[in-house]
C-alpha positions as a Markdown table, in Angstrom:
| # | Residue | x | y | z |
|---|---|---|---|---|
| 1 | Met | -22.2 | 16.6 | 13.3 |
| 2 | Ser | -22.7 | 17.7 | 16.9 |
| 3 | Ala | -20.1 | 17.3 | 19.7 |
| 4 | Gln | -22.3 | 14.8 | 21.4 |
| 5 | Ser | -22.5 | 12.5 | 18.4 |
| 6 | Glu | -18.7 | 12.8 | 17.9 |
| 7 | Gln | -18.1 | 11.6 | 21.5 |
| 8 | Lys | -20.5 | 8.8 | 21.0 |
| 9 | Asp | -18.9 | 7.6 | 17.8 |
| 10 | Ser | -15.3 | 8.0 | 18.9 |
| 11 | Gly | -15.3 | 4.7 | 20.8 |
| 12 | His | -15.9 | 2.6 | 17.7 |
| 13 | Ala | -13.4 | 1.1 | 15.4 |
| 14 | Pro | -13.0 | 3.2 | 12.2 |
| 15 | Trp | -14.1 | 0.5 | 9.8 |
| 16 | Lys | -17.3 | 0.0 | 11.8 |
| 17 | Leu | -18.1 | 3.8 | 11.5 |
| 18 | Trp | -17.5 | 3.7 | 7.8 |
| 19 | Phe | -19.5 | 0.6 | 6.9 |
| 20 | His | -22.0 | 0.2 | 9.8 |
| 21 | Leu | -22.1 | -3.6 | 9.3 |
| 22 | Thr | -23.5 | -6.0 | 11.8 |
| 23 | Glu | -21.5 | -9.0 | 12.8 |
| 24 | Glu | -23.6 | -11.2 | 10.5 |
| 25 | Glu | -23.0 | -8.9 | 7.6 |
| 26 | Arg | -19.3 | -8.9 | 8.3 |
| 27 | Trp | -19.2 | -12.7 | 8.2 |
| 28 | Leu | -21.1 | -12.6 | 5.0 |
| 29 | Val | -18.5 | -10.3 | 3.4 |
| 30 | Val | -15.7 | -12.5 | 4.7 |
| 31 | Ala | -17.4 | -15.6 | 3.2 |
| 32 | Ile | -17.9 | -13.9 | -0.2 |
| 33 | Leu | -14.3 | -12.8 | -0.2 |
| 34 | Ala | -13.1 | -16.3 | 0.8 |
| 35 | Leu | -15.1 | -17.9 | -2.0 |
| 36 | Ala | -13.6 | -15.4 | -4.5 |
| 37 | Leu | -10.1 | -16.1 | -3.3 |
| 38 | Leu | -10.7 | -19.8 | -3.4 |
| 39 | Gly | -12.0 | -19.5 | -7.0 |
| 40 | Leu | -9.0 | -17.4 | -8.1 |
| 41 | Thr | -6.6 | -19.8 | -6.5 |
| 42 | Ala | -8.3 | -22.8 | -8.2 |
| 43 | Arg | -8.2 | -21.0 | -11.5 |
| 44 | Tyr | -4.5 | -20.2 | -11.1 |
| 45 | Ile | -3.6 | -23.8 | -10.2 |
| 46 | His | -5.7 | -25.2 | -13.1 |
| 47 | Leu | -4.1 | -22.9 | -15.6 |
| 48 | Arg | -0.6 | -23.5 | -14.3 |
| 49 | Ser | -1.0 | -27.2 | -14.6 |
| 50 | Gln | -2.1 | -27.1 | -18.3 |
| 51 | Glu | 0.5 | -27.3 | -21.0 |
| 52 | Pro | 0.0 | -25.0 | -24.0 |
| 53 | Asp | -1.0 | -26.7 | -27.3 |
| 54 | Pro | 1.1 | -25.6 | -30.2 |
| 55 | Ala | -0.9 | -23.7 | -32.8 |
| 56 | Pro | -1.4 | -25.4 | -36.1 |
| 57 | Ala | 0.9 | -24.1 | -38.9 |
| 58 | Val | -0.7 | -21.7 | -41.2 |
| 59 | Glu | -0.1 | -22.3 | -44.9 |
| 60 | Thr | 0.7 | -19.2 | -47.0 |
| 61 | Arg | 0.7 | -19.1 | -50.8 |
């Protein structure tokens, strides 16, 4: 990398240099992560509210 390109890139945030995402792409990533978090939260709440059913007794001879 040349010194000129290092000076040009030094003014950007580090995450922008690593991923080179446009603003629209960043919002898409945020939306996908938000949906995943929403789904995991809903799953946790659903499983927490369920009561375990006792397993049927197994007969041994």
